[in-house]
N, C-alpha and C positions, 0 to 999 in steps of 0.2 A: 809707911808713908810712901811706898813706891808707887801706889796707885795714883797718888796726887801728881807725881812727876810724869807718869804716863799719860795723864789726862791733860796736862797743861802745855804751855808753849815750850818750844825747844830752848829758847833764850829768855832770860829776864830782861826787863826794861831797866837800862842804866842811865839815870838822869845826869850823872856827873858828880864831881866832888862837891859836897855841902860846905856851908860856912863852918859848921862845927867840926868837920873833919880837918879843915885847914887850920883851925885854931888849935886843935890837938897836935897835928903834924908839924906845923911851923911856928906855933906860939903867936900867930898874928891875931890881934882882936878882931872880932866880927865887924866892928864899926869901921875898920880900916881896910876891909876887903871890898874890892870892886867886883861885882857879880854881873858878868856879861855873857852868860852860857845858856839862858833859857828864853830869849826873846821876849822878855816882859817889857811893858811900856813904862820906862823910867822918866818919861817926860811929864807924866801926870804926878802931881806931888803926893806924898803919902798923906798929908793933911787934907788934901781935896777928897781922896778916896775914903779916908776915915769919916769925913763929913757926910759923904753919901751913906756910909754904913750906919753912922749914928741916926740920920734922918729916917733911913729905912727901918731901923730897928724899933723906933718909936711907934711905927705903924703896924707892927707885927705882934699878934698875940701867940706866943710859942706854945700855948696849951692846945691850940687848934690845928687840925690838919690843914695843909694848903688849900686855898679856896678854888683854885683852877677857874678863875672867873674870866679869863681871856684878856685881861688888861695888858699883860706884857706882849701877847700875840698882836693886839691891836696896835700897840706902840711900835713893834717891830715892823708891821705891815706898812705903817706910815713911813717909817725910816727907809725901808727898801722898795716902797711902792708895790707891794704884793698883797694878795688876799690873805687876811690873818688866818683864815681857815687852812691855808696852805703851809703853815708853820708848825713844826714839831719842836717842843722843848726837851732839852736834856741836861743831865747832871754833868755838864762839860761835854764837848764834842767827842771825847773818848768813849764816853758811855753810849753815845749815839752810834759810834763805829761798832761797838761791841753789840748793840742792839740790832743793827742792820745785818751784820754777819750771822749772828746766832738765830735770828728769826727768819731771814729771807733765804738763807742757804742751809743745805743738809750736808752731812758728812760725804766727802769725796766730790762735791761740787767744786768749781774752780774759780778763783779770783785772778784776773790779770791786772797788773799794775806797772807803772813805770819804775825805772831804777836809775839813780837812787831816789828815795822819797821817804816820807814819814814812816817810821818803823812800826807804829801801832797797828797798821793794817796787816802786816805779816803776822804779828803777835795775835791779833784777834782770829785770823784764819787758822793758825795752828792750834789755838785753844779749842776751836770748833771742829778740828780735823778736816778743814777745808783745804784743798790743794791751792797753793799760792805760786804763781809764775810771774816773773817780771821781765820787761823789755827795756833794754838800755836806752836812754836818751842819746842823741848824737853827742859828739865830743864837745861841741859848743853849748851843750845843755838844752838844745831846741828839741821839739817833739817831732818825731816821725810818725804822723797819724796813720798812714797806710801800713807801716810796719807793726804798730800796735794792734791794728784791726786784723791784720793777717795772722796774729798770734792767737786769735780767738778760735776755740775748738767747740764741738758740741756740748762739752762739759762746762763751758764758761758761762757762769750765771751772773757774774758781777765784774765790772771794770772800775778801777780806782785812778783818778788823776788829781793830784794836788796842784792847785793853780791859783796863785803862785806856789812854786814847789819849794819843799824844804828837804835837803839842805842847800840846793843850788841857788835858790832865791828869785829865780826868773819866772815871769808870767808868760805863758805860751801864746802863740799866734791864735787870735780869736777865730779866724776862719777855720783852722784845723780843729779847734774844740767844737765848733758848730758842726763840722763834717762828722766828727765822732758821734755827737748827739743824734744826728740824723740817721746814722748808719748802724750803730750798735743797738741790738734789741734786747739785751739783758738789763740788769740794773746798773745804771751809770752813776758813780758817786764822784762829784766834783767837790774837792775840799777847798774851800776858799777862806781859810783861817786868816790869812794875811791880806785879804783883798782890799782893805781900806787903804793900803799903802800902794796899790797897784793901779792899773789903768781901766779895768772893766770888770763887771760881775755878770754872771749868767743867771742870777736869781730871778729876774723878771721873766727870762725866757723859759724857765723851768715849767711854767704852767702849759706850755705847748706840747710837753712830752709826758707820757704816762709812766716813764721808767727812769726819770732823772731826779736825783737828790742833790741838793747844794748843802754842804755843811759849813756852818759859820760858828763863831765863838765870841764871847766876852773877854777871852783871856788875853788877847793881843792888844789891838787898838784901844779897847775900852779899859784896859789895865785892871782887869778883875780876875786874874789867874787864880788867886786863892779862894774865890767864891764857887768855882765850878759851875759855869753856866754856859751852855751851848745850845744851838738850834739848827734845825734842818728846814730847807724850803723845797717843796715838791708840788706837783699837780695836786689839786685839792682832793681828789678822789684817792690818790696814793697816800697823801698825808693822813686823811681821815681813817683809811683802812689800817695804817700803821698805829695810829693812836688808839683805835678801838680794839684791835686784835693782837697787837704785839707789845704794847707798853704796859708796864705795871702802873697802877694809880700812884699819885703823889710822888712822881719821879724827882720833881724839882721842889726844894723847900720854898716856903712862903718867903723867908728872908732873902733868898737868892733872887726870887722873882721881883721882890720889892726893890732890891739893890739895882737890878737890871732896869727896872722902870725909871729909877732916879738918874742912872747913867745916861739913858736914852733922852731923858728930858733936859740933861746937861750936855748934850752932845756937841754943842758949839765949843765947849772947852776940850772935849775929846778930839774934835777935828782939828783944832788949833794945835794939839800935841802931834797929830798925825803930820801936819805940814812942817812942824819943827823937826820931826824925825826924818822926813824926806830930805829937807835941806841939809841936815847933819849927815845923813847917809851919803850924799854926794860929796860932801867935804871929806868924810872919812875915806871914801873910795879913792879920791885924789891923793890923800895923804899916804895911804897904803901903797899905792902905785908909784909913789916917788921913793919908796925904800928899796934899796938895792937887793935884787933877787926875789922881791915879793910881788905877787900878782893877785889883785883883788877882782873878783868877778862881779859884773853889773847885777844889780838887785832891784826887785820890785817889792821888797819886804822891809821889815825893821832889823834885818841882819845882813851881814856880808860874809860870803865865803871867800877864803883867800888861802894861797899856799906860800910856803917859805922855802929858802934854799937849804935850811937845816931840817933834820928829821922832825916831823911835827910832834912826836911824843916828847922829845927833848925840849922843844920850844914851850909845849903845854906845860911841863913841870917847871921849867925856868919861870914862867909867868906865875904859876902857883906860889913859888917860893917868894914872889914879889907881891903877893896878895891880890892877884888878878885871875879871875876864873873865866875861861872861854870854853868852847866846845871843840873836841878833836875828832877828826874823821879819818885821817890818813889819805889813802888813795881814793879818788873819786873820778871814775871814768878816764883813767889814765893820767890824771893830774895828781902828782904825788904831794904828800905832806900838806894836806888841807886842814884847815881849822875854820871855825865859824865864831863871829863875834856879834853880840847884840849892838845895835845902834842906840846909844845913850846920850845924855847931855855932854857937852864938850869937856866939862870938867873931869868926868869919868874917863872919857876916851883919851883925853891928853895923858892921864895916868897909864892907860893901856898902851898907847903909842910909845911912851917913854920906856915902859917895861919891855915891850916888843923889841925896841932897838937894842936894849941891853942883852936880850935873849939871843939876838941874831949875831952878836959879836963873836 
């Protein structure tokens, strides 16, 4: 099996401790565990999402291949005010990341990205044997556009910017993003997974560039992480070329497309959950910053990065023992002991804050 290891990424993706692992390790029933580690939208009720699933499943004949009739692209076009032909559907945005790296790049090409950022880009590059280089954000997590552009070499074929960024949570200055779009002539991937929680999107502007792809997802604001449905927006010529020459047929199941359609048609409920998330995010930000030794960083997403006076590894495991799962990061650009928590309804966050207070004693 050594050839498999040689061909794959250097590191495996570690999503964190699962509910079943905590049940085995600490004997805490899964129903009593507060899961705040994956930035899922917990403001949309399970019953509402199951209703969408039930309604969608009644319209699907599982014996047939997906129709690819363009209905979802049309609804997405209306939602974002873009040409439906400019939309590329994917089996989650992770699959689109893999598609772009594996089809638009060749071995020993180079990807330049910001640091820290979503780890799936490095993983996709390593699997493809593409060189991956990162450029640190400023200490306040802002973007130095000129420093990022100065890092480009003749080998650089792709640049990646998550905006808003994960794990820092902030959306970058719009003018700096536009400057990069107008300057970089390779493939520019702008990952907007969390953009519903932020101030602006570049999706409409993508039509003006032949080399820009905007990645979006149904996993965050739309609360459909388990469905695996993502999409990209690009210039119609680029989008058409990718769909015709790079994608396999039937990438997205008929059921996923139908659920996506129903979610978009019920987007007033989704947007209401986004407003509640933003309000609660500001409340949680204030709460964390009143705790002695804790610093929470401002966010334009549905999560908050924060650090603690105690070692983050110890705090993380203390929270686990109390049935609360968050995400650990450690050092982030000189900020020690960083952890990340999903913004959830106040009931769950009150449990988290109480557990955190005990962990900091």
